[in-house]
C-alpha positions in Angstrom: -7.5 -3.4 -18.1 -9.7 -6.5 -18.3 -7.3 -8.2 -20.7 -4.4 -7.3 -18.4 -6.2 -8.7 -15.3 -7.1 -11.9 -17.1 -3.4 -12.4 -17.8 -2.2 -11.3 -14.4 -4.1 -13.3 -11.8 -3.9 -16.8 -13.2 -0.4 -16.5 -14.6 1.5 -15.6 -11.4 1.5 -18.8 -9.4 3.5 -17.1 -6.6 0.5 -14.9 -5.9 -2.4 -17.3 -5.8 -5.8 -15.9 -6.5 -8.0 -16.2 -3.3 -11.6 -16.0 -2.6 -12.8 -13.0 -0.7 -12.3 -13.9 3.0 -15.3 -14.4 5.2 -14.4 -11.6 7.6 -14.7 -9.2 4.7 -17.8 -10.7 3.2 -19.8 -10.4 6.4 -19.0 -6.8 7.2 -21.8 -4.2 7.2 -21.7 -0.4 7.8 -23.0 -1.0 11.3 -20.5 -3.7 12.3 -17.6 -1.6 11.0 -18.5 1.2 13.4 -19.7 -0.9 16.3 -17.1 -3.6 16.5 -13.3 -3.5 17.1 -11.3 -3.0 14.0 -10.2 -6.5 12.7 -6.6 -5.3 12.5 -5.1 -8.8 12.4 -7.2 -9.7 9.3 -6.5 -6.3 7.6 -2.8 -6.8 7.9 -2.7 -10.5 7.0 -1.7 -11.1 3.3 -2.1 -7.4 2.6 -0.5 -5.0 0.1 1.3 -2.1 1.6 1.8 1.1 -0.5 4.0 3.7 1.1 3.8 7.2 -0.4 0.6 6.1 -2.2 -1.1 9.4 -2.8 -4.5 8.5 -4.3 -3.3 5.8 -6.7 -5.7 3.0 -7.5 -3.2 1.0 -9.7 -2.4 -1.7 -7.1 -6.1 -2.3 -6.6 -6.6 -2.6 -10.4 -3.7 -5.0 -10.7 -3.8 -7.1 -7.5 -7.4 -7.3 -6.3 -8.0 -11.0 -5.9 -4.4 -11.8 -5.2 -4.8 -9.7 -2.0 -8.1 -8.4 -0.6 -6.7 -5.8 1.9 -4.8 -2.7 0.9 -2.9 -0.5 3.3 -2.0 2.9 2.0 0.1 5.6 3.7 1.0 9.1 2.6 1.8 12.2 4.6 0.5 14.7 2.0 -3.1 13.7 1.4 -5.9 15.3 3.5 -9.0 13.6 4.8 -11.1 15.6 2.4 -9.1 14.4 -0.7 -9.3 10.9 0.5 -13.1 11.1 0.9 -13.3 12.4 -2.7 -11.2 9.5 -3.9 -13.1 6.9 -2.0 -16.6 8.1 -3.0 -17.3 8.0 -6.7 -20.6 9.8 -6.2 -18.7 12.9 -4.9 -17.9 15.8 -7.2 -14.2 14.9 -7.0 -11.3 16.8 -8.3 -9.1 13.8 -8.0 -8.9 10.4 -9.7 -11.2 7.9 -8.1 -11.5 4.3 -7.4 -13.2 2.8 -10.4 -15.2 -0.4 -10.5 -15.8 -0.5 -6.7 -18.8 0.7 -4.7 -18.3 2.1 -1.3 -20.0 -0.1 1.3 -19.0 1.5 4.6 -16.2 3.1 6.5 -15.0 4.4 9.8 -12.5 6.8 11.2 -9.8 5.2 13.4 -7.7 7.0 16.0 -4.0 6.3 15.2 -3.2 5.2 18.8 -5.7 2.4 18.3 -3.7 1.2 15.3 -0.1 1.6 16.6 1.2 -0.8 19.2 3.6 1.6 20.7 3.7 4.3 23.3 2.7 7.8 22.1 6.0 9.4 23.0 7.9 6.8 21.0 5.6 7.3 18.0 6.1 11.1 18.2 9.9 10.8 18.4 10.0 8.3 15.6 7.8 10.4 13.4 9.9 13.5 13.9 13.2 11.6 13.3 12.0 9.8 10.1 10.5 13.0 8.6 13.7 14.9 9.3 15.5 12.4 6.9 13.3 13.2 4.0 13.3 15.9 1.4 9.6 16.8 1.4 8.1 18.2 -1.8 4.8 19.3 -0.1 3.4 20.3 3.2 2.4 17.6 5.6 -1.2 16.9 6.3 -2.7 16.3 9.7 -2.3 12.6 10.5 -5.4 10.5 10.3 -6.6 7.0 9.5 -9.7 5.8 7.6 -10.9 2.2 7.0 -13.2 1.5 4.1 -14.8 -1.5 2.5 -15.7 -1.6 -1.2 -17.8 -4.0 -3.3 -17.0 -4.9 -6.9 -19.4 -3.5 -9.5 -20.8 -5.7 -12.3 -18.6 -4.0 -14.9 -15.4 -4.5 -12.9 -13.2 -7.3 -14.3 -11.8 -7.9 -10.9 -15.1 -9.4 -9.7 -13.8 -12.7 -11.2 -11.5 -12.9 -8.2 -12.6 -10.3 -5.6 -16.1 -9.4 -4.6 -14.9 -7.0 -1.8 -11.7 -5.3 -0.8 -10.6 -3.4 2.3 -8.6 -0.2 2.3 -6.9 1.1 5.4 -5.6 4.6 4.5 -3.2 6.2 7.0 -1.9 9.8 6.7 1.5 9.4 8.4 5.2 8.8 7.6 5.6 5.5 5.7 8.5 4.0 7.7 6.7 4.8 11.0 3.5 3.1 9.7 5.5 0.0 8.8 7.3 -0.1 12.2 4.3 0.7 14.4 1.7 -1.2 12.4 3.2 -4.3 10.7 6.3 -4.9 12.8 4.8 -4.0 16.1 1.9 -6.4 15.5 4.3 -9.1 14.1 2.6 -9.0 10.7 4.1 -8.9 7.2 2.6 -7.5 4.0 2.3 -10.0 1.2 3.2 -7.3 -1.4 5.1 -4.0 -0.9 4.2 -1.7 -3.8 6.9 0.8 -4.6 6.2 3.6 -7.0 9.5 5.3 -7.4 8.5 8.5 -9.2 5.2 9.4 -7.7 4.5 12.0 -5.1 8.1 13.2 -4.9 9.5 9.8 -3.8 11.7 9.4 -6.8 15.5 9.5 -7.3 15.4 13.2 -6.4 15.5 12.4 -2.7 16.5 8.7 -2.7 13.4 7.7 -0.6 12.8 4.3 -2.2 16.3 3.5 -3.5 18.8 1.8 -1.2 21.8 3.6 -2.7 22.2 6.1 -5.6 25.3 5.6 -7.6 26.3 9.2 -7.5 25.9 9.8 -3.8 25.6 6.4 -2.2 22.9 7.8 0.0 21.2 5.0 1.9 17.5 5.2 1.5 15.7 5.8 4.9 12.7 3.7 4.1 14.9 0.7 3.1 17.0 1.2 6.2 14.0 1.4 8.6 12.1 -1.5 7.1 14.9 -3.9 6.3 18.0 -2.8 8.2 19.5 -5.9 9.6 16.2 -7.6 10.2 15.3 -11.0 8.9 11.7 -10.9 10.1 8.5 -9.1 9.2 9.8 -8.4 5.7 7.5 -8.2 2.6 7.1 -11.5 0.7 7.0 -9.7 -2.7 7.9 -6.2 -4.1 6.0 -4.7 -6.9 8.6 -2.2 -8.3 7.5 0.6 -10.6 10.3 2.9 -11.7 10.9 4.6 -15.0 14.4 5.7 -14.0 16.3 2.6 -12.9 16.3 -1.1 -12.6 15.2 -2.7 -9.3 18.0 -2.6 -6.8 16.6 -3.5 -3.3 19.3 -5.9 -2.1 17.9 -9.3 -1.3 14.9 -9.1 -3.7 16.6 -10.3 -6.8 14.2 -12.8 -8.4 12.0 -11.2 -11.1 8.9 -13.3 -11.0 6.9 -11.3 -13.6 6.9 -8.2 -15.6 3.5 -6.6 -15.6 2.5 -4.1 -18.4 0.6 -1.1 -17.4 0.1 1.4 -20.2 2.0 3.0 -23.1 3.1 6.0 -21.1 3.9 4.3 -17.8 6.8 1.8 -17.0 6.3 -1.8 -16.5 6.0 -3.2 -13.0 8.5 -5.8 -11.9 7.3 -8.3 -9.4 10.3 -9.3 -7.2 10.8 -12.0 -4.6 13.7 -12.6 -2.2 16.6 -14.6 -3.5 16.3 -17.2 -0.8 12.5 -17.8 -1.2 
C-alpha cells in the first residue's frame, strides 16, 4: 500500500495533495462535543461514499488528497460502526488501519439536514421504495469522528488527521439533504459497484443497464437535469462493466488496488 500511495498522490495533478486543514488540526475531544459541528468544513472538498459499508479503501487511497470522508449506508448499525472506528475494540469487522481515534460525537440527523422533517421522511420512503434491498435497514444515525495518522501509516506524508462523518441513511437522501441543501459539492464521489448489494443486480449505481434500460435511482436523484452541486471527480470501482455515468467521460487515472480486486478509474466531467 505504501508504494501505491507514493505513486498515487503526487501523480494525479487533478487532485492536489493538501496539508491537513487548520480546523481539523485544532480539534480536541472536548471541542468536538462542546462546539457546533463544523459542517461547512466537513463537506468542503470531501469524499462522499454512498453504500459504503465499512470499507476503508477510499481512506487508504485518497487521504491527503481529501481530509474529510462522508460515508452513508442504510445497513450498518451503530455498534458495527463503533467496532470499525476503534482498533482497540474486539471487532468482528475490518477496521481502519493506520489511524488512531482522537474523538467523536453523535449527531442528530435533523442537525445535519437542511430540510423539514416531513420532507425528509417522505423522501426517505420514496427513495428506499425504488431500491432492491439485500438486507434489513438499520436505525438511522450519524457519528462524526476524527483520526490521527500513526507513525507506520504511509499516508502521514500527506495527512496527519482525517475526519469521518458516518450517516446511516439512504444515500440519495444524504446527498440531497446534506450536500445539495447546504450548497456544497463533494470533491470525489466514490462508487463501489459490487459492494453491499449495490451492483448490477439492482442497478443502483448504473445509469442504464443494456438489458433493461433501468435508470439508476441514485444517478437520477443526484444528477437528474442539474448542473450544480455535482461531484468534481468519480472514483469508479466495478468488476462487471466499464464506467458509464454520462458526463463523466475523462479517465484521469487508473489506480491499481490488489490482485483480486478491480482497478479504480478516476473520472472527470467532459467539460472540466
